[in-house]
C-alpha positions in Angstrom: 188.1 163.2 191.9 185.3 165.7 191.2 184.4 168.1 188.4 181.9 171.0 188.5 179.3 171.2 185.7 177.3 174.4 185.4 174.0 175.1 183.7 173.7 178.8 182.9 170.5 180.4 181.7 170.1 184.0 180.6 166.6 185.2 180.1 165.4 184.9 176.5 168.4 182.7 175.5 169.0 178.9 175.4 170.7 177.5 178.5 174.3 176.5 178.2 176.4 174.0 180.0 180.0 174.5 181.1 182.4 172.1 182.6 185.1 173.5 184.9 188.5 172.4 183.7 189.7 172.0 187.3 189.7 168.7 189.0 188.9 168.8 192.7 190.1 166.2 195.3 186.8 166.1 197.3 183.1 167.0 197.0 183.5 169.7 199.6 186.3 171.4 197.7 184.4 171.2 194.5 181.3 172.8 196.1 183.4 175.6 197.6 185.2 176.3 194.3 182.0 176.1 192.3 180.1 178.6 194.6 183.2 180.9 194.5 183.2 180.8 190.7 179.6 181.6 190.5 179.9 184.6 192.9 182.9 185.9 191.0 181.2 185.6 187.6 177.9 187.2 189.0 179.9 190.1 190.3 181.6 190.6 186.9 178.3 190.4 185.0 176.6 192.8 187.5 179.5 195.3 187.1 178.9 195.3 183.4 175.3 196.2 184.0 174.0 193.0 182.4 171.1 190.9 183.6 172.2 188.1 185.9 171.6 184.5 184.7 170.1 181.6 186.6 173.0 179.3 187.5 172.9 175.7 188.8 175.8 173.5 189.3 176.6 169.9 190.3 179.8 168.4 191.5 180.2 165.0 189.8 182.6 162.2 190.7 184.4 160.3 188.0 186.5 158.0 190.2 184.6 155.0 188.9 184.8 156.0 185.2 
């Protein structure tokens, strides 16, 4: 099981972390969904005329937790 964790940084503001509430069955699915989420959100932000943030993500496994 994998979860996507995002680090979102808008210029001039502190960076924030977000955890995707979805649980993904594989690393590959997590990566696809995370990249899709980023693109969707960037499109929405851009449509509002706002500056785009820098976004990093990581898909983490918690099978062993």
